[in-house]
Predicted model as a PDB file, atoms N, CA, C, CB and O in Angstrom, pLDDT in the B-factor column:
MODEL        1                                                                  
ATOM      1  N   THR A   1      15.344  13.396  -7.485  1.00 55.00           N  
ATOM      2  CA  THR A   1      14.910  12.159  -6.842  1.00 55.00           C  
ATOM      3  C   THR A   1      13.484  12.348  -6.335  1.00 55.00           C  
ATOM      4  CB  THR A   1      15.871  11.761  -5.676  1.00 55.00           C  
ATOM      5  O   THR A   1      13.180  13.358  -5.700  1.00 55.00           O  
ATOM      6  N   VAL A   2      12.608  11.381  -6.613  1.00 60.00           N  
ATOM      7  CA  VAL A   2      11.228  11.442  -6.135  1.00 60.00           C  
ATOM      8  C   VAL A   2      10.862  10.124  -5.478  1.00 60.00           C  
ATOM      9  CB  VAL A   2      10.251  11.763  -7.294  1.00 60.00           C  
ATOM     10  O   VAL A   2      11.440   9.080  -5.782  1.00 60.00           O  
ATOM     11  N   LEU A   3       9.902  10.184  -4.578  1.00 59.00           N  
ATOM     12  CA  LEU A   3       9.423   9.000  -3.888  1.00 59.00           C  
ATOM     13  C   LEU A   3       8.708   8.070  -4.855  1.00 59.00           C  
ATOM     14  CB  LEU A   3       8.497   9.387  -2.738  1.00 59.00           C  
ATOM     15  O   LEU A   3       7.854   8.507  -5.626  1.00 59.00           O  
ATOM     16  N   SER A   4       9.054   6.796  -4.816  1.00 57.00           N  
ATOM     17  CA  SER A   4       8.357   5.783  -5.606  1.00 57.00           C  
ATOM     18  C   SER A   4       8.320   4.515  -4.783  1.00 57.00           C  
ATOM     19  CB  SER A   4       9.051   5.542  -6.994  1.00 57.00           C  
ATOM     20  O   SER A   4       8.826   4.464  -3.662  1.00 57.00           O  
ATOM     21  N   SER A   5       7.716   3.500  -5.353  1.00 54.00           N  
ATOM     22  CA  SER A   5       7.544   2.256  -4.611  1.00 54.00           C  
ATOM     23  C   SER A   5       8.837   1.460  -4.480  1.00 54.00           C  
ATOM     24  CB  SER A   5       6.498   1.407  -5.277  1.00 54.00           C  
ATOM     25  O   SER A   5       8.901   0.513  -3.697  1.00 54.00           O  
ATOM     26  N   GLY A   6       9.841   1.822  -5.216  1.00 56.00           N  
ATOM     27  CA  GLY A   6      11.078   1.050  -5.195  1.00 56.00           C  
ATOM     28  C   GLY A   6      11.071  -0.053  -6.227  1.00 56.00           C  
ATOM     29  O   GLY A   6      12.099  -0.683  -6.474  1.00 56.00           O  
ATOM     30  N   SER A   7       9.909  -0.296  -6.837  1.00 67.00           N  
ATOM     31  CA  SER A   7       9.820  -1.307  -7.879  1.00 67.00           C  
ATOM     32  C   SER A   7       9.090  -0.739  -9.089  1.00 67.00           C  
ATOM     33  CB  SER A   7       9.107  -2.571  -7.358  1.00 67.00           C  
ATOM     34  O   SER A   7       8.295  -1.430  -9.725  1.00 67.00           O  
ATOM     35  N   SER A   8       9.361   0.514  -9.398  1.00 71.00           N  
ATOM     36  CA  SER A   8       8.698   1.176 -10.519  1.00 71.00           C  
ATOM     37  C   SER A   8       8.969   0.407 -11.806  1.00 71.00           C  
ATOM     38  CB  SER A   8       9.175   2.641 -10.653  1.00 71.00           C  
ATOM     39  O   SER A   8      10.088  -0.034 -12.065  1.00 71.00           O  
ATOM     40  N   GLN A   9       7.907   0.256 -12.611  1.00 74.00           N  
ATOM     41  CA  GLN A   9       8.050  -0.514 -13.836  1.00 74.00           C  
ATOM     42  C   GLN A   9       7.911   0.316 -15.093  1.00 74.00           C  
ATOM     43  CB  GLN A   9       7.051  -1.604 -13.859  1.00 74.00           C  
ATOM     44  O   GLN A   9       8.604   0.055 -16.076  1.00 74.00           O  
ATOM     45  N   SER A  10       7.023   1.323 -15.094  1.00 80.00           N  
ATOM     46  CA  SER A  10       6.869   2.146 -16.286  1.00 80.00           C  
ATOM     47  C   SER A  10       6.370   3.523 -15.896  1.00 80.00           C  
ATOM     48  CB  SER A  10       5.906   1.487 -17.288  1.00 80.00           C  
ATOM     49  O   SER A  10       5.844   3.732 -14.803  1.00 80.00           O  
ATOM     50  N   ILE A  11       6.549   4.459 -16.818  1.00 84.00           N  
ATOM     51  CA  ILE A  11       6.093   5.830 -16.599  1.00 84.00           C  
ATOM     52  C   ILE A  11       5.348   6.284 -17.843  1.00 84.00           C  
ATOM     53  CB  ILE A  11       7.290   6.789 -16.278  1.00 84.00           C  
ATOM     54  O   ILE A  11       5.699   5.910 -18.962  1.00 84.00           O  
ATOM     55  N   ALA A  12       4.314   7.095 -17.638  1.00 87.00           N  
ATOM     56  CA  ALA A  12       3.561   7.679 -18.743  1.00 87.00           C  
ATOM     57  C   ALA A  12       3.289   9.136 -18.426  1.00 87.00           C  
ATOM     58  CB  ALA A  12       2.234   6.910 -18.996  1.00 87.00           C  
ATOM     59  O   ALA A  12       3.039   9.496 -17.276  1.00 87.00           O  
ATOM     60  N   LEU A  13       3.340   9.975 -19.457  1.00 89.00           N  
ATOM     61  CA  LEU A  13       3.015  11.386 -19.324  1.00 89.00           C  
ATOM     62  C   LEU A  13       1.703  11.632 -20.041  1.00 89.00           C  
ATOM     63  CB  LEU A  13       4.150  12.293 -19.893  1.00 89.00           C  
ATOM     64  O   LEU A  13       1.445  11.039 -21.089  1.00 89.00           O  
ATOM     65  N   ASP A  14       0.862  12.510 -19.480  1.00 88.00           N  
ATOM     66  CA  ASP A  14      -0.381  12.821 -20.183  1.00 88.00           C  
ATOM     67  C   ASP A  14      -0.079  13.779 -21.323  1.00 88.00           C  
ATOM     68  CB  ASP A  14      -1.436  13.427 -19.218  1.00 88.00           C  
ATOM     69  O   ASP A  14       0.995  14.378 -21.363  1.00 88.00           O  
ATOM     70  N   ALA A  15      -1.020  13.929 -22.250  1.00 86.00           N  
ATOM     71  CA  ALA A  15      -0.804  14.735 -23.450  1.00 86.00           C  
ATOM     72  C   ALA A  15      -0.504  16.197 -23.148  1.00 86.00           C  
ATOM     73  CB  ALA A  15      -2.008  14.650 -24.336  1.00 86.00           C  
ATOM     74  O   ALA A  15       0.190  16.853 -23.925  1.00 86.00           O  
ATOM     75  N   SER A  16      -1.012  16.720 -22.036  1.00 88.00           N  
ATOM     76  CA  SER A  16      -0.770  18.124 -21.698  1.00 88.00           C  
ATOM     77  C   SER A  16       0.636  18.356 -21.164  1.00 88.00           C  
ATOM     78  CB  SER A  16      -1.785  18.594 -20.677  1.00 88.00           C  
ATOM     79  O   SER A  16       1.107  19.493 -21.146  1.00 88.00           O  
ATOM     80  N   GLY A  17       1.309  17.304 -20.731  1.00 89.00           N  
ATOM     81  CA  GLY A  17       2.632  17.436 -20.135  1.00 89.00           C  
ATOM     82  C   GLY A  17       2.601  17.905 -18.698  1.00 89.00           C  
ATOM     83  O   GLY A  17       3.638  18.266 -18.140  1.00 89.00           O  
ATOM     84  N   LYS A  18       1.408  17.905 -18.082  1.00 92.00           N  
ATOM     85  CA  LYS A  18       1.264  18.391 -16.705  1.00 92.00           C  
ATOM     86  C   LYS A  18       1.350  17.278 -15.664  1.00 92.00           C  
ATOM     87  CB  LYS A  18      -0.053  19.112 -16.556  1.00 92.00           C  
ATOM     88  O   LYS A  18       1.597  17.544 -14.487  1.00 92.00           O  
ATOM     89  N   TYR A  19       1.148  16.036 -16.091  1.00 91.00           N  
ATOM     90  CA  TYR A  19       1.063  14.929 -15.137  1.00 91.00           C  
ATOM     91  C   TYR A  19       1.898  13.737 -15.600  1.00 91.00           C  
ATOM     92  CB  TYR A  19      -0.398  14.505 -14.942  1.00 91.00           C  
ATOM     93  O   TYR A  19       2.040  13.474 -16.794  1.00 91.00           O  
ATOM     94  N   ALA A  20       2.446  13.022 -14.610  1.00 90.00           N  
ATOM     95  CA  ALA A  20       3.178  11.782 -14.866  1.00 90.00           C  
ATOM     96  C   ALA A  20       2.591  10.694 -13.977  1.00 90.00           C  
ATOM     97  CB  ALA A  20       4.715  11.958 -14.604  1.00 90.00           C  
ATOM     98  O   ALA A  20       2.185  10.954 -12.845  1.00 90.00           O  
ATOM     99  N   TYR A  21       2.554   9.488 -14.494  1.00 87.00           N  
ATOM    100  CA  TYR A  21       2.018   8.338 -13.765  1.00 87.00           C  
ATOM    101  C   TYR A  21       3.054   7.222 -13.803  1.00 87.00           C  
ATOM    102  CB  TYR A  21       0.654   7.859 -14.373  1.00 87.00           C  
ATOM    103  O   TYR A  21       3.597   6.902 -14.860  1.00 87.00           O  
ATOM    104  N   VAL A  22       3.324   6.631 -12.640  1.00 83.00           N  
ATOM    105  CA  VAL A  22       4.343   5.591 -12.535  1.00 83.00           C  
ATOM    106  C   VAL A  22       3.704   4.337 -11.963  1.00 83.00           C  
ATOM    107  CB  VAL A  22       5.537   6.059 -11.654  1.00 83.00           C  
ATOM    108  O   VAL A  22       3.087   4.373 -10.898  1.00 83.00           O  
ATOM    109  N   THR A  23       3.857   3.223 -12.677  1.00 80.00           N  
ATOM    110  CA  THR A  23       3.303   1.964 -12.192  1.00 80.00           C  
ATOM    111  C   THR A  23       4.321   1.241 -11.334  1.00 80.00           C  
ATOM    112  CB  THR A  23       2.862   1.075 -13.360  1.00 80.00           C  
ATOM    113  O   THR A  23       5.526   1.334 -11.568  1.00 80.00           O  
ATOM    114  N   SER A  24       3.827   0.520 -10.339  1.00 73.00           N  
ATOM    115  CA  SER A  24       4.700  -0.315  -9.513  1.00 73.00           C  
ATOM    116  C   SER A  24       4.320  -1.762  -9.743  1.00 73.00           C  
ATOM    117  CB  SER A  24       4.593   0.059  -7.997  1.00 73.00           C  
ATOM    118  O   SER A  24       3.194  -2.069 -10.136  1.00 73.00           O  
ATOM    119  N   GLY A  25       5.248  -2.627  -9.499  1.00 63.00           N  
ATOM    120  CA  GLY A  25       5.000  -4.052  -9.654  1.00 63.00           C  
ATOM    121  C   GLY A  25       4.387  -4.644  -8.404  1.00 63.00           C  
ATOM    122  O   GLY A  25       3.613  -3.988  -7.706  1.00 63.00           O  
ATOM    123  N   SER A  26       4.731  -5.867  -8.131  1.00 60.00           N  
ATOM    124  CA  SER A  26       4.119  -6.582  -7.013  1.00 60.00           C  
ATOM    125  C   SER A  26       4.988  -6.605  -5.771  1.00 60.00           C  
ATOM    126  CB  SER A  26       3.804  -7.985  -7.420  1.00 60.00           C  
ATOM    127  O   SER A  26       4.721  -7.375  -4.848  1.00 60.00           O  
ATOM    128  N   THR A  27       6.047  -5.757  -5.727  1.00 55.00           N  
ATOM    129  CA  THR A  27       6.883  -5.683  -4.535  1.00 55.00           C  
ATOM    130  C   THR A  27       7.097  -4.228  -4.162  1.00 55.00           C  
ATOM    131  CB  THR A  27       8.236  -6.395  -4.760  1.00 55.00           C  
ATOM    132  O   THR A  27       6.901  -3.343  -4.994  1.00 55.00           O  
ATOM    133  N   GLY A  28       7.489  -3.970  -2.944  1.00 54.00           N  
ATOM    134  CA  GLY A  28       7.751  -2.614  -2.483  1.00 54.00           C  
ATOM    135  C   GLY A  28       6.628  -2.103  -1.604  1.00 54.00           C  
ATOM    136  O   GLY A  28       5.588  -2.747  -1.466  1.00 54.00           O  
ATOM    137  N   PHE A  29       6.852  -0.909  -0.994  1.00 52.00           N  
ATOM    138  CA  PHE A  29       5.881  -0.409  -0.024  1.00 52.00           C  
ATOM    139  C   PHE A  29       4.576   0.032  -0.664  1.00 52.00           C  
ATOM    140  CB  PHE A  29       6.471   0.735   0.742  1.00 52.00           C  
ATOM    141  O   PHE A  29       3.549   0.040   0.014  1.00 52.00           O  
ATOM    142  N   ALA A  30       4.569   0.396  -1.929  1.00 55.00           N  
ATOM    143  CA  ALA A  30       3.334   0.804  -2.604  1.00 55.00           C  
ATOM    144  C   ALA A  30       3.039  -0.137  -3.759  1.00 55.00           C  
ATOM    145  CB  ALA A  30       3.437   2.261  -3.110  1.00 55.00           C  
ATOM    146  O   ALA A  30       2.654   0.293  -4.846  1.00 55.00           O  
ATOM    147  N   SER A  31       3.227  -1.442  -3.505  1.00 62.00           N  
ATOM    148  CA  SER A  31       3.013  -2.411  -4.577  1.00 62.00           C  
ATOM    149  C   SER A  31       1.568  -2.387  -5.037  1.00 62.00           C  
ATOM    150  CB  SER A  31       3.398  -3.820  -4.118  1.00 62.00           C  
ATOM    151  O   SER A  31       0.665  -2.002  -4.295  1.00 62.00           O  
ATOM    152  N   HIS A  32       1.371  -2.804  -6.267  1.00 70.00           N  
ATOM    153  CA  HIS A  32       0.039  -2.844  -6.877  1.00 70.00           C  
ATOM    154  C   HIS A  32      -0.592  -1.459  -6.914  1.00 70.00           C  
ATOM    155  CB  HIS A  32      -0.869  -3.813  -6.115  1.00 70.00           C  
ATOM    156  O   HIS A  32      -1.746  -1.297  -6.517  1.00 70.00           O  
ATOM    157  N   SER A  33       0.143  -0.465  -7.381  1.00 76.00           N  
ATOM    158  CA  SER A  33      -0.392   0.888  -7.380  1.00 76.00           C  
ATOM    159  C   SER A  33       0.142   1.707  -8.550  1.00 76.00           C  
ATOM    160  CB  SER A  33      -0.061   1.579  -6.071  1.00 76.00           C  
ATOM    161  O   SER A  33       1.073   1.312  -9.252  1.00 76.00           O  
ATOM    162  N   ILE A  34      -0.489   2.862  -8.725  1.00 79.00           N  
ATOM    163  CA  ILE A  34      -0.027   3.850  -9.689  1.00 79.00           C  
ATOM    164  C   ILE A  34       0.228   5.136  -8.907  1.00 79.00           C  
ATOM    165  CB  ILE A  34      -1.075   4.070 -10.859  1.00 79.00           C  
ATOM    166  O   ILE A  34      -0.676   5.664  -8.259  1.00 79.00           O  
ATOM    167  N   ALA A  35       1.456   5.634  -8.970  1.00 82.00           N  
ATOM    168  CA  ALA A  35       1.798   6.895  -8.308  1.00 82.00           C  
ATOM    169  C   ALA A  35       1.494   8.038  -9.271  1.00 82.00           C  
ATOM    170  CB  ALA A  35       3.306   6.919  -7.861  1.00 82.00           C  
ATOM    171  O   ALA A  35       1.770   7.944 -10.467  1.00 82.00           O  
ATOM    172  N   GLN A  36       0.921   9.122  -8.736  1.00 85.00           N  
ATOM    173  CA  GLN A  36       0.515  10.261  -9.550  1.00 85.00           C  
ATOM    174  C   GLN A  36       1.352  11.488  -9.194  1.00 85.00           C  
ATOM    175  CB  GLN A  36      -0.988  10.558  -9.360  1.00 85.00           C  
ATOM    176  O   GLN A  36       1.486  11.841  -8.022  1.00 85.00           O  
ATOM    177  N   TYR A  37       1.910  12.128 -10.210  1.00 90.00           N  
ATOM    178  CA  TYR A  37       2.761  13.293 -10.010  1.00 90.00           C  
ATOM    179  C   TYR A  37       2.294  14.450 -10.877  1.00 90.00           C  
ATOM    180  CB  TYR A  37       4.221  12.953 -10.319  1.00 90.00           C  
ATOM    181  O   TYR A  37       1.746  14.235 -11.958  1.00 90.00           O  
ATOM    182  N   THR A  38       2.506  15.674 -10.410  1.00 92.00           N  
ATOM    183  CA  THR A  38       2.398  16.850 -11.270  1.00 92.00           C  
ATOM    184  C   THR A  38       3.816  17.180 -11.727  1.00 92.00           C  
ATOM    185  CB  THR A  38       1.719  18.080 -10.519  1.00 92.00           C  
ATOM    186  O   THR A  38       4.793  16.865 -11.047  1.00 92.00           O  
ATOM    187  N   ILE A  39       3.908  17.814 -12.884  1.00 93.00           N  
ATOM    188  CA  ILE A  39       5.213  18.185 -13.429  1.00 93.00           C  
ATOM    189  C   ILE A  39       5.324  19.708 -13.395  1.00 93.00           C  
ATOM    190  CB  ILE A  39       5.404  17.633 -14.891  1.00 93.00           C  
ATOM    191  O   ILE A  39       4.496  20.408 -13.979  1.00 93.00           O  
ATOM    192  N   ASP A  40       6.345  20.217 -12.711  1.00 94.00           N  
ATOM    193  CA  ASP A  40       6.563  21.658 -12.646  1.00 94.00           C  
ATOM    194  C   ASP A  40       6.921  22.143 -14.057  1.00 94.00           C  
ATOM    195  CB  ASP A  40       7.696  22.023 -11.608  1.00 94.00           C  
ATOM    196  O   ASP A  40       7.897  21.669 -14.637  1.00 94.00           O  
ATOM    197  N   PRO A  41       6.144  23.083 -14.615  1.00 92.00           N  
ATOM    198  CA  PRO A  41       6.390  23.525 -15.990  1.00 92.00           C  
ATOM    199  C   PRO A  41       7.710  24.270 -16.176  1.00 92.00           C  
ATOM    200  CB  PRO A  41       5.266  24.405 -16.437  1.00 92.00           C  
ATOM    201  O   PRO A  41       8.241  24.309 -17.286  1.00 92.00           O  
ATOM    202  N   GLY A  42       8.241  24.855 -15.122  1.00 94.00           N  
ATOM    203  CA  GLY A  42       9.493  25.590 -15.225  1.00 94.00           C  
ATOM    204  C   GLY A  42      10.733  24.729 -15.097  1.00 94.00           C  
ATOM    205  O   GLY A  42      11.728  24.938 -15.791  1.00 94.00           O  
ATOM    206  N   THR A  43      10.660  23.747 -14.189  1.00 94.00           N  
ATOM    207  CA  THR A  43      11.846  22.940 -13.900  1.00 94.00           C  
ATOM    208  C   THR A  43      11.746  21.495 -14.374  1.00 94.00           C  
ATOM    209  CB  THR A  43      12.108  22.951 -12.432  1.00 94.00           C  
ATOM    210  O   THR A  43      12.762  20.819 -14.536  1.00 94.00           O  
ATOM    211  N   GLY A  44      10.520  21.022 -14.595  1.00 91.00           N  
ATOM    212  CA  GLY A  44      10.335  19.613 -14.956  1.00 91.00           C  
ATOM    213  C   GLY A  44      10.339  18.690 -13.755  1.00 91.00           C  
ATOM    214  O   GLY A  44      10.247  17.472 -13.903  1.00 91.00           O  
ATOM    215  N   ALA A  45      10.445  19.268 -12.558  1.00 91.00           N  
ATOM    216  CA  ALA A  45      10.478  18.451 -11.343  1.00 91.00           C  
ATOM    217  C   ALA A  45       9.134  17.754 -11.125  1.00 91.00           C  
ATOM    218  CB  ALA A  45      10.834  19.319 -10.118  1.00 91.00           C  
ATOM    219  O   ALA A  45       8.076  18.323 -11.395  1.00 91.00           O  
ATOM    220  N   LEU A  46       9.192  16.527 -10.638  1.00 89.00           N  
ATOM    221  CA  LEU A  46       7.987  15.770 -10.306  1.00 89.00           C  
ATOM    222  C   LEU A  46       7.617  16.013  -8.853  1.00 89.00           C  
ATOM    223  CB  LEU A  46       8.189  14.260 -10.570  1.00 89.00           C  
ATOM    224  O   LEU A  46       8.480  16.013  -7.974  1.00 89.00           O  
ATOM    225  N   MET A  47       6.317  16.221  -8.603  1.00 89.00           N  
ATOM    226  CA  MET A  47       5.825  16.416  -7.239  1.00 89.00           C  
ATOM    227  C   MET A  47       4.637  15.481  -7.042  1.00 89.00           C  
ATOM    228  CB  MET A  47       5.422  17.920  -6.973  1.00 89.00           C  
ATOM    229  O   MET A  47       3.720  15.457  -7.862  1.00 89.00           O  
ATOM    230  N   LEU A  48       4.652  14.711  -5.951  1.00 86.00           N  
ATOM    231  CA  LEU A  48       3.532  13.815  -5.674  1.00 86.00           C  
ATOM    232  C   LEU A  48       2.243  14.609  -5.534  1.00 86.00           C  
ATOM    233  CB  LEU A  48       3.795  12.995  -4.402  1.00 86.00           C  
ATOM    234  O   LEU A  48       2.228  15.668  -4.906  1.00 86.00           O  
ATOM    235  N   MET A  49       1.168  14.104  -6.113  1.00 86.00           N  
ATOM    236  CA  MET A  49      -0.134  14.756  -5.983  1.00 86.00           C  
ATOM    237  C   MET A  49      -0.666  14.536  -4.567  1.00 86.00           C  
ATOM    238  CB  MET A  49      -1.142  14.211  -7.045  1.00 86.00           C  
ATOM    239  O   MET A  49      -0.139  13.705  -3.827  1.00 86.00           O  
ATOM    240  N   SER A  50      -1.706  15.276  -4.190  1.00 80.00           N  
ATOM    241  CA  SER A  50      -2.234  15.182  -2.829  1.00 80.00           C  
ATOM    242  C   SER A  50      -2.755  13.791  -2.495  1.00 80.00           C  
ATOM    243  CB  SER A  50      -3.336  16.190  -2.636  1.00 80.00           C  
ATOM    244  O   SER A  50      -2.677  13.375  -1.339  1.00 80.00           O  
ATOM    245  N   ASN A  51      -3.278  13.070  -3.462  1.00 73.00           N  
ATOM    246  CA  ASN A  51      -3.641  11.662  -3.296  1.00 73.00           C  
ATOM    247  C   ASN A  51      -2.660  10.894  -4.170  1.00 73.00           C  
ATOM    248  CB  ASN A  51      -5.168  11.367  -3.696  1.00 73.00           C  
ATOM    249  O   ASN A  51      -2.972  10.566  -5.315  1.00 73.00           O  
ATOM    250  N   PRO A  52      -1.459  10.601  -3.630  1.00 66.00           N  
ATOM    251  CA  PRO A  52      -0.347  10.188  -4.495  1.00 66.00           C  
ATOM    252  C   PRO A  52      -0.456   8.828  -5.161  1.00 66.00           C  
ATOM    253  CB  PRO A  52       0.868  10.202  -3.718  1.00 66.00           C  
ATOM    254  O   PRO A  52       0.138   8.628  -6.221  1.00 66.00           O  
ATOM    255  N   THR A  53      -1.190   7.889  -4.586  1.00 69.00           N  
ATOM    256  CA  THR A  53      -1.241   6.578  -5.222  1.00 69.00           C  
ATOM    257  C   THR A  53      -2.666   6.079  -5.354  1.00 69.00           C  
ATOM    258  CB  THR A  53      -0.415   5.579  -4.439  1.00 69.00           C  
ATOM    259  O   THR A  53      -3.543   6.410  -4.557  1.00 69.00           O  
ATOM    260  N   VAL A  54      -2.868   5.277  -6.378  1.00 70.00           N  
ATOM    261  CA  VAL A  54      -4.142   4.614  -6.613  1.00 70.00           C  
ATOM    262  C   VAL A  54      -3.870   3.116  -6.563  1.00 70.00           C  
ATOM    263  CB  VAL A  54      -4.788   5.048  -7.991  1.00 70.00           C  
ATOM    264  O   VAL A  54      -3.037   2.610  -7.315  1.00 70.00           O  
ATOM    265  N   ASP A  55      -4.563   2.409  -5.685  1.00 70.00           N  
ATOM    266  CA  ASP A  55      -4.402   0.968  -5.553  1.00 70.00           C  
ATOM    267  C   ASP A  55      -5.046   0.282  -6.745  1.00 70.00           C  
ATOM    268  CB  ASP A  55      -5.014   0.458  -4.228  1.00 70.00           C  
ATOM    269  O   ASP A  55      -6.169   0.620  -7.119  1.00 70.00           O  
ATOM    270  N   THR A  56      -4.353  -0.675  -7.345  1.00 70.00           N  
ATOM    271  CA  THR A  56      -4.885  -1.380  -8.517  1.00 70.00           C  
ATOM    272  C   THR A  56      -5.363  -2.785  -8.189  1.00 70.00           C  
ATOM    273  CB  THR A  56      -3.835  -1.448  -9.599  1.00 70.00           C  
ATOM    274  O   THR A  56      -5.709  -3.539  -9.099  1.00 70.00           O  
ATOM    275  N   GLY A  57      -5.390  -3.155  -6.923  1.00 67.00           N  
ATOM    276  CA  GLY A  57      -5.885  -4.475  -6.544  1.00 67.00           C  
ATOM    277  C   GLY A  57      -4.777  -5.486  -6.363  1.00 67.00           C  
ATOM    278  O   GLY A  57      -3.650  -5.128  -6.023  1.00 67.00           O  
ATOM    279  N   ALA A  58      -5.087  -6.726  -6.585  1.00 63.00           N  
ATOM    280  CA  ALA A  58      -4.170  -7.816  -6.272  1.00 63.00           C  
ATOM    281  C   ALA A  58      -3.060  -8.003  -7.288  1.00 63.00           C  
ATOM    282  CB  ALA A  58      -4.930  -9.079  -6.150  1.00 63.00           C  
ATOM    283  O   ALA A  58      -2.082  -8.690  -6.993  1.00 63.00           O  
ATOM    284  N   THR A  59      -3.173  -7.420  -8.470  1.00 64.00           N  
ATOM    285  CA  THR A  59      -2.158  -7.608  -9.501  1.00 64.00           C  
ATOM    286  C   THR A  59      -1.469  -6.292  -9.787  1.00 64.00           C  
ATOM    287  CB  THR A  59      -2.777  -8.182 -10.787  1.00 64.00           C  
ATOM    288  O   THR A  59      -2.119  -5.284 -10.061  1.00 64.00           O  
ATOM    289  N   GLY A  60      -0.148  -6.306  -9.722  1.00 63.00           N  
ATOM    290  CA  GLY A  60       0.606  -5.080  -9.988  1.00 63.00           C  
ATOM    291  C   GLY A  60       0.549  -4.716 -11.452  1.00 63.00           C  
ATOM    292  O   GLY A  60       0.702  -5.594 -12.300  1.00 63.00           O  
ATOM    293  N   PRO A  61       0.332  -3.437 -11.787  1.00 64.00           N  
ATOM    294  CA  PRO A  61       0.310  -3.026 -13.191  1.00 64.00           C  
ATOM    295  C   PRO A  61       1.709  -3.087 -13.789  1.00 64.00           C  
ATOM    296  CB  PRO A  61      -0.266  -1.608 -13.330  1.00 64.00           C  
ATOM    297  O   PRO A  61       2.687  -2.763 -13.115  1.00 64.00           O  
ATOM    298  N   SER A  62       1.810  -3.499 -15.041  1.00 64.00           N  
ATOM    299  CA  SER A  62       3.117  -3.555 -15.678  1.00 64.00           C  
ATOM    300  C   SER A  62       3.304  -2.418 -16.676  1.00 64.00           C  
ATOM    301  CB  SER A  62       3.304  -4.893 -16.372  1.00 64.00           C  
ATOM    302  O   SER A  62       4.395  -2.236 -17.215  1.00 64.00           O  
ATOM    303  N   GLY A  63       2.248  -1.657 -16.923  1.00 69.00           N  
ATOM    304  CA  GLY A  63       2.348  -0.534 -17.845  1.00 69.00           C  
ATOM    305  C   GLY A  63       1.140   0.358 -17.706  1.00 69.00           C  
ATOM    306  O   GLY A  63       0.164   0.013 -17.040  1.00 69.00           O  
ATOM    307  N   ILE A  64       1.217   1.520 -18.351  1.00 73.00           N  
ATOM    308  CA  ILE A  64       0.111   2.477 -18.314  1.00 73.00           C  
ATOM    309  C   ILE A  64       0.112   3.264 -19.618  1.00 73.00           C  
ATOM    310  CB  ILE A  64       0.226   3.435 -17.080  1.00 73.00           C  
ATOM    311  O   ILE A  64       1.165   3.543 -20.192  1.00 73.00           O  
ATOM    312  N   VAL A  65      -1.078   3.615 -20.071  1.00 71.00           N  
ATOM    313  CA  VAL A  65      -1.250   4.410 -21.276  1.00 71.00           C  
ATOM    314  C   VAL A  65      -2.156   5.583 -20.947  1.00 71.00           C  
ATOM    315  CB  VAL A  65      -1.833   3.558 -22.440  1.00 71.00           C  
ATOM    316  O   VAL A  65      -3.165   5.408 -20.264  1.00 71.00           O  
ATOM    317  N   THR A  66      -1.819   6.762 -21.416  1.00 74.00           N  
ATOM    318  CA  THR A  66      -2.703   7.914 -21.242  1.00 74.00           C  
ATOM    319  C   THR A  66      -3.299   8.250 -22.610  1.00 74.00           C  
ATOM    320  CB  THR A  66      -1.931   9.153 -20.631  1.00 74.00           C  
ATOM    321  O   THR A  66      -2.627   8.131 -23.634  1.00 74.00           O  
ATOM    322  N   VAL A  67      -4.559   8.668 -22.615  1.00 73.00           N  
ATOM    323  CA  VAL A  67      -5.252   8.977 -23.866  1.00 73.00           C  
ATOM    324  C   VAL A  67      -5.814  10.391 -23.763  1.00 73.00           C  
ATOM    325  CB  VAL A  67      -6.392   7.937 -24.163  1.00 73.00           C  
ATOM    326  O   VAL A  67      -6.550  10.692 -22.824  1.00 73.00           O  
ATOM    327  N   PRO A  68      -5.478  11.265 -24.718  1.00 73.00           N  
ATOM    328  CA  PRO A  68      -6.008  12.622 -24.657  1.00 73.00           C  
ATOM    329  C   PRO A  68      -7.511  12.628 -24.926  1.00 73.00           C  
ATOM    330  CB  PRO A  68      -5.284  13.525 -25.663  1.00 73.00           C  
ATOM    331  O   PRO A  68      -8.002  11.871 -25.763  1.00 73.00           O  
ATOM    332  N   ILE A  69      -8.238  13.488 -24.209  1.00 73.00           N  
ATOM    333  CA  ILE A  69      -9.667  13.635 -24.412  1.00 73.00           C  
ATOM    334  C   ILE A  69      -9.902  14.987 -25.074  1.00 73.00           C  
ATOM    335  CB  ILE A  69     -10.455  13.511 -23.064  1.00 73.00           C  
ATOM    336  O   ILE A  69      -9.461  16.018 -24.567  1.00 73.00           O  
ATOM    337  N   HIS A  70     -10.575  14.979 -26.170  1.00 67.00           N  
ATOM    338  CA  HIS A  70     -10.824  16.221 -26.917  1.00 67.00           C  
ATOM    339  C   HIS A  70     -12.247  16.648 -26.763  1.00 67.00           C  
ATOM    340  CB  HIS A  70     -10.493  16.054 -28.391  1.00 67.00           C  
ATOM    341  O   HIS A  70     -12.648  17.671 -27.317  1.00 67.00           O  
TER     342      HIS A  70                                                      
ENDMDL                                                                          
END                                                                             
């Protein structure tokens, strides 16, 4: 179990498998935000990053895409 806004809509993993991002909708305590997690490589457990959420403004994100940078 991990902390989220209570209205999580989608999740995306980055190409390295080290990070997960969860979008929230327009309701809940962290509405209109993206929660950022690190993924424990041994257990797969999600841990909130030190700056756990990024505010996306007045409209809640409904999805997220990660793109690898080479």
